[in-house]
C-alpha positions in Angstrom: 137.1 133.8 97.5 133.8 132.9 99.1 133.4 130.1 101.6 131.3 128.2 99.1 134.0 128.3 96.5 136.6 127.1 99.0 134.3 124.3 100.2 133.6 123.2 96.6 137.3 123.3 95.8 138.1 121.1 98.8 135.4 118.6 97.8 136.7 118.5 94.2 140.2 117.9 95.5 139.3 115.2 97.9 137.1 113.4 95.3 139.7 113.5 92.6 142.3 112.3 95.1 140.2 109.3 96.0 139.5 108.4 92.3 143.2 108.8 91.5 144.2 106.5 94.5 141.8 103.9 93.2 143.2 104.2 89.7 146.7 103.7 91.1 145.7 100.3 92.5 147.8 97.7 90.6 146.3 94.2 90.9 149.3 92.5 89.3 151.7 94.2 91.7 149.5 93.0 94.6 149.6 89.4 93.3 153.4 89.6 92.9 153.7 90.8 96.5 151.5 87.9 97.7 153.6 85.4 95.7 156.8 86.8 97.2 155.4 87.0 100.7 154.1 83.4 100.5 157.6 82.1 99.5 159.2 84.2 102.2 156.7 83.0 104.7 157.6 79.4 104.0 161.3 80.3 104.5 160.6 82.1 107.7 158.6 79.2 109.1 161.4 76.7 108.1 163.9 78.9 109.9 161.5 79.3 112.9 161.7 83.1 112.6 158.6 83.7 114.6 158.5 87.5 114.2 159.0 87.6 110.5 156.7 84.6 109.8 153.9 86.2 111.9 154.3 89.5 110.1 154.3 87.9 106.7 151.2 85.8 107.5 149.4 88.9 108.8 150.4 90.9 105.7 149.1 88.0 103.5 145.8 88.2 105.3 145.5 91.9 104.5 146.6 91.3 100.9 144.0 88.7 100.3 141.4 91.0 101.8 142.4 93.4 99.0 142.0 90.6 96.5 138.6 89.8 97.9 137.6 93.4 97.5 139.0 93.6 94.0 137.0 90.6 92.8 133.8 91.6 94.7 133.9 95.0 93.0 134.7 93.5 89.7 131.7 91.3 89.9 131.0 87.9 88.2 133.8 86.3 90.2 132.1 84.9 93.3 134.5 81.9 93.3 137.5 84.3 93.5 135.9 86.2 96.4 135.3 82.9 98.2 138.9 81.7 97.5 140.4 85.0 98.8 138.4 84.6 102.0 139.7 81.0 102.3 143.3 82.2 102.0 142.7 84.9 104.6 141.5 82.2 106.9 144.5 80.0 106.1 146.9 82.9 106.8 145.1 83.5 110.2 145.6 79.8 111.0 149.3 80.1 110.2 149.5 83.0 112.7 147.9 80.8 115.3 150.2 77.8 114.6 153.2 80.1 114.9 152.0 81.5 118.2 151.7 78.0 119.5 155.2 77.1 118.2 153.6 74.5 115.9 155.9 75.1 113.0 155.1 71.8 111.3 151.4 72.7 111.1 152.3 76.3 110.0 154.5 75.0 107.3 151.9 72.5 106.0 149.2 75.2 106.0 151.6 77.6 104.1 152.3 75.0 101.5 148.6 74.2 101.2 147.8 77.9 100.8 150.4 78.3 98.1 149.3 75.2 96.1 145.6 76.1 96.4 146.2 79.7 95.3 148.3 78.6 92.3 145.6 76.3 91.0 142.5 78.3 91.8 142.1 81.7 90.3 145.2 81.8 88.1 143.8 79.5 85.4 140.5 81.4 85.3 141.4 85.0 85.9 145.0 85.4 84.6 145.6 87.5 82.6 142.9 89.8 83.8 
């Protein structure tokens, strides 16, 4: 097999792997994960479980970054992109509040995030 054939085979494999990975992205599963993590975050904050709450808030930041990317790529959903960024920021604030042992502020921010999320995109974009 020539070097060119091997190279083209590798390019094909890598390209199809990337396309397949994108096809495997399940937005509904991501939203269910966010919902679960948001509820677990509130429980962790209430129990003053700093490690778990920090990890969950950090995970939520990353998850909303994915939501932001999803709606940015989808197009015609600037409000959803803006909302996702807002929730990323709220999750970052929660991390800061937890680090400062300000569990009341963290709890309030987590509740605000959950309420805002439920009333923002869900009415407009669900079902997708």
